[in-house]
N, C-alpha and C positions, 0 to 999 in steps of 0.2 A: 543542791544535792545532785550528784551524778547518778542517773538511773541506769541500773544494770539489768533489771528484770522486768521493767515495763518500758514501753515506747510512748512518748508524749509529743503531740504537736497541736498547734492551733492554726486554723485557717477558716476564713469566712465566718467568723463568730462561733466556730465549733471547736471544742477541744476534744481530740480523740486520744483516749488512753487505752493502749493495748497491752494486755498481759503478754510478756515477751520471753517465754521459754518454749518455743514451738516444738523443739525436739523432745520435750517432755509433756506435750499437750498442755503447756502452761500450768503444770502442777504448782500449787501454791506453796510458798516458803515464807518464813517470817520477814525476810528482807523485801519480798514482793509486797507484802502487806503494808510495810512502812513506806515504801516508795509510792504505792497507790494512794495511801492517805495523804502524803505530801502533795502529790499531783492534784488530787481532788481539792484540797485546801487552796492550792495555787490557782486552780481554775475558778474557785469560788471568789477569790480576791481580784481576779483579772477582769477589768471592765471590757476587754476585747472578747471575752467568752460569754456567750449567752445560752449555750447548750453543750452538754457533755455526752460523748459516746464512749461507753465502756465495752471493750470487745477483747478478743484473743488473737494473737498472731498465728498464722498458719491455719490448720484445719480444726482447731478446737478452741473453745472458750476457756475452760479451766477444768481439768480432769479431777480436781480435788487436791487434797494435801499431798505434798511430795511423799511417796511411799518410803523412801529412805529415812525420812524423819519419823514417820509413823513406826517404822521398824525399830528405830532407835528408842522411841518412847516405850514400845512394847518390851524390848530387851532390858530397859532400865526400870521396868515396873512402874512407869508413870513418867511425868515430865521432869522430875528431879534427876539430876545427874546427866542430862542430855545437853551437850554443847552444840550451839547453833552458830558459833562464831561471833565476831564483833559486828554489831548491827548499827546502822546509822540512826539518827533521830529525826523526827519530823521537823522540817525547818519552817514551813509556812504556818502561819497562825490559823487556828480554827475560826470559822465564821463568827463575827461579833453578834451581840444581842443575846436576849434570853433564850437559851436552848435547854430543853428538858434533859435531865440526866439519861433518860431512856434513849435519847438520840445521840449519845456520846460514846457508845460502846464500840467494840472492835469492828463491827460491820454496820451497826445501825447508824453510825455517824453519817453514812450516805444520805440519810433522811434529813440531815441538818444542812446539807449543801443547798444554797438558795437558788439553784438553777436546775433545770430538768436533767436527770441522769438517765440515759437511754442504754439499756443493756442490749447489745447486738450479739445475740447468742448464735454464733456461727458454726457450732459443733457441740461436742459433749460439754455439758455443764453439770458436774457431779460434786457432791460433798460441799466443800468450801466454795467451789465455783457456783454451785446452786444457790448458796447463801448470798453470794455477791449479786446474782441475778435477782433474787427475791427482794433485796434491799435497794434495788434500782427503782426508779419511778415507773418506767415503761419497759416492757420486754418485747423485742422484735426477734423472731426466730427464723433462721434458715430452715429450709425443708429437710436438711440433714441433721438438725439439732436433736439432741436427746438430753433430758434433764431429770435429775433425781437426787435424793438425799444420801443414799447408800450407807448411812450411819449404822443402821441395824446389821448390815452385812460386815461391818468391821467391829462389832461388839461395842459400839458407841451409842450415844443418845442424841436427841434433837438439840443440836448445839446452836449457840450464838443467837438465840431468839427466834429460831425457825418455827418453834411451836406457837409463837405469838403471831408472826406475820403470815405463815402459809395458810392457816384456816381463813384468814381475812381475804385471801386471794381466791381460794378454790373451794372453800367450805370445809366443814369438819370431817365429813366422810372421805372426801378426796385426799385431804391432808393425812388422815389416818392411813389410808391406802399407801400413799407415797412414802410415809415415814416407816410404817411397820414392815412393808415388803422390801424396801430398799431398792426397788426396781427403777429403771429409767423409763420415762414416758417419751414417746416420740413427739415431733412437732405438731402433728395433727391432733393427738390426744391432748397435748398441752393447750392448744387453741380451744378445744371443746370445753376444757375445764375452766378456761379463763386465766390460765397461768401465763399466757402470752397474748398480746393484742393482735398480732398479725404474723402470718407465716409467709415467707418470701422465697422464691426459687434461689438456690445457691448461686447460680450464674450471675444474677443481678442483685444479690443481697447487699453488698457493700454500697453500691450506687443508690439503691432505694432507701437504705438506712440514712445515708447522708442527705438525700432529698427530703426525707421526713424531718431531719434536724434543721435543714435550711428553711423549711416552712415555719418551724417554730421561731427561728431567729428572725425571719423576715416579716412575719405576720402577727406574732403575739407579743403583747407588752411584757417585757422582762419584770416590771414591777408587779403586774398582775400574777404572773407565774410564781414569783417569789412569795407573795402573800398567800396565794391559793395552796402552794405546797405546804406551807406552815399550817394552814387551816386543815388540810386533809389529814396530816399525821397527828396534830394535836387532838383532832376530833376522834381519832381512834382510841384515845384515852379518856377524854372529857365527855361531858354530857350534852344533851341537845340544847338546854337553856343557855349554857356557856357558849356553845357554838353560835347560836343566834345573836348573843350579845357581841361576840367578837366580829361576826359578819356585819352587824349594824355599824359598829365603830369603824371597821375597815372600809366599808362602803362610803361613809362620810369622808374619810381621809382620801380615798381614791378620787372622789369628785373634785378635790383640790389639787390633784397631781398633774404633772406635765404629761404623763402618759395618757391620762383621760382626755386632756385637751387635744393631744395629737390624735387619739382614737376618733374623736368627733370630727376633727378637721380633715383627716385623710378620707373619711367616709363622704363628707359633704363635697370635698374637692375631687373625689373620684381618682385618687392616686394611691400608690403604695404607701404604707405607713413608715414613719421614721421615729420610732419610739426612743426617747432618750434613756428610759429605764428609771425614771424618777417619778 
């Protein structure tokens, strides 16, 4: 697929996927969504990729859905009758293996990507842009970032599973505040809520995000991350006893893995790890 509304590149084990409509603060369109999903599935299948950065080109992450499209929906009295043009189809296959239907929807599919997805929130992340950040594994924010749902201010509802994931990140009271008010929270407040893991000065933001991703690539077992990511999200739905059973089984399997052998060897030999990802 030729990407028109995202930019995608791979270097040093890191896939960087940038929403690429900077003149519109990367406002989200149906084509952008299809391109993004294709790129994510491609990164999932690429053995050269061990971490994924999701960010926005220019000074914004994603300002939400393209207002021209929302205006057309409004004028048509809903989605019916609104033409969005001919759209491409996703070419890369979804990750293999058993994946819950919960993690196959329009945005929750990010939770099925078996590699860490780091949202580098470099500016406004609103509406659909906020949803993309929420369904990433880790959120790092520029000190200029602002984040929020804004749905209530458009006469909309908590879309795309936001009402499921947001309380898990910030608690029910904070989630209610963000959703009901439709306001944007700044980076400092997002950090206090636990909405983001770290706030970084804009001047060094891109460099520090890549340094964080490089550490994951260089120091952490891809196999361990792949299994732990599945454990984390499956356990949001399952019970404790099931979690313990899965952890016990996975621990036994990890003891026979190449990554475990390398994890012990590099520690004893006092050298950097060379995890094969198996």
